[in-house]
C-alpha positions in Angstrom: -9.0 2.5 45.6 -9.8 2.9 49.3 -13.2 2.5 50.8 -14.0 3.4 54.4 -17.1 1.5 56.6 -18.2 2.6 59.8 -19.6 0.3 62.4 -19.8 -3.6 62.2 -23.0 -6.0 62.9 -21.8 -8.9 64.2 -18.4 -10.5 65.9 -18.2 -14.4 66.1 -14.6 -15.8 67.2 -12.3 -14.4 64.4 -15.0 -12.9 62.0 -16.6 -9.7 61.9 -19.8 -9.3 59.8 -20.7 -6.1 57.8 -23.7 -5.2 56.1 -25.0 -3.0 53.5 -21.2 -3.4 52.0 -20.8 -2.7 48.0 -17.1 -3.1 46.1 -15.6 -5.7 47.7 -13.8 -8.6 46.3 -13.6 -12.3 47.8 -10.0 -12.8 49.5 -9.5 -9.0 49.4 -7.5 -7.7 52.3 -8.7 -5.5 54.4 -7.8 -3.1 57.5 -9.2 -2.6 60.7 -9.4 0.6 62.5 -10.6 0.1 66.2 -12.2 2.9 68.4 -9.2 2.6 70.8 -6.9 3.5 67.4 -5.2 0.0 66.9 -5.4 -1.8 64.0 -6.3 -4.9 63.2 -5.7 -6.7 59.6 -8.4 -9.3 57.8 -9.4 -10.8 54.6 -12.8 -10.8 53.0 -14.1 -14.8 53.6 -17.4 -14.3 52.8 -19.6 -12.2 50.3 -23.5 -12.7 50.7 -24.9 -10.1 48.8 -24.4 -6.7 50.7 -23.2 -8.8 53.7 -19.6 -9.9 54.2 -17.6 -11.7 56.5 -14.2 -10.6 57.2 -11.4 -13.2 58.5 -9.4 -10.7 61.6 -5.3 -12.2 61.5 -5.3 -10.4 65.0 -7.5 -11.1 68.1 -10.6 -9.7 68.0 
C-alpha cells in the first residue's frame, strides 16, 4: 500500500518530522519527493502517537 503525506513539520540534520501520520510502521522505508522533483529515501526511526521521525539517507 502506498501512502502520501504532503508537507513536513521540522528538519534537524538528517531527520525530518511529520505530524498527523497514521498507518506507518517502525523501520518502514519511505520515498521523499522534493518540490524540485528530486527524490530522497529514508526510514521511519521513531513513532510518537501521530508524529514520526524519518532518517533521510541522502542530504536534507
